[in-house]
Every structure is written in structure tokens, then in C-alpha cells.
N, C-alpha and C positions, 0 to 999 in steps of 0.2 A: 622912541628912537630905534629900538630893535626891530619894530614892525616895518619901518620904512626900509631898513637895510635888507630885511627878508623879502619884501616886495620887489625891491630893485634887483636882488639876486635872482629871484624866480623869473622876473621879466627878462633878464639877460639870458638865462638858461633856455627859456622858451624861444626867445628870438634866435639864439644859436641853433636850436633844434630845428626850427622852421627853415633857416638858411641852409642847414646841412642836408635837408631833405629835398632841396630843389634840384631839378635836372634829372637826367636818366643815368642809370648805372651802366657801366660798360665802356668800351673804347669809343673814341670820337669817330664820327662818320662824316665824310664830305657831303656837302649839299648835293641833291640829285642833279642839278644843272651843271655841276662841275665835272661830272663823269663824262669822259669823252667816248664817243662811239667810233669804231673802226671805219675807215674811209669806204664809201660805197654802200654802207648800210644806213640809209636815212629812213627815219620813221615818219609816217604821215599822221599828223594829229587830226582828229575829226573836227570839222568846222562847227563852231558853236555860234549861234546867232546871238547878237547882243540885245539884251532887253533893257529898255530905259529904266533907270532907278529914280526914285522920288527926289533924291537930293542932288541929282546930276547938275541941275541949274546952279545950285549953290557952290558945288565943288569946282566947276569950270570957270 
């Protein structure tokens, strides 16, 4: 009976440690797409040619 309580306690402690270690330390940052640029400064993205993917027929 004592062994099962010890195993349960160790499982809970390890689960809490894993969950506490998730994420990045530091302040929250907005996503890059939400940062607005001043008017008149437009960036041109280089054109990227689309290559067909093996599973495109299944996904569409």
C-alpha cells in the first residue's frame, strides 16, 4: 500500500515538473504578424515558387 502511494506521489511531482518547464522564460511577445509597420514603408517579400507536395491530392 505504501509503494503505490509513493509511486503516485512521484508521478505527480514529475508531471508538475514537466508542466512547469514548458514555455519560454521572460515577458510575453506579440506574434510577428501583429507588429504594424509605419505607413509608406512596405517590405517586398521574395517570391517563392510552390513545389508540389506528395500529399497535396489528399489534402485538397
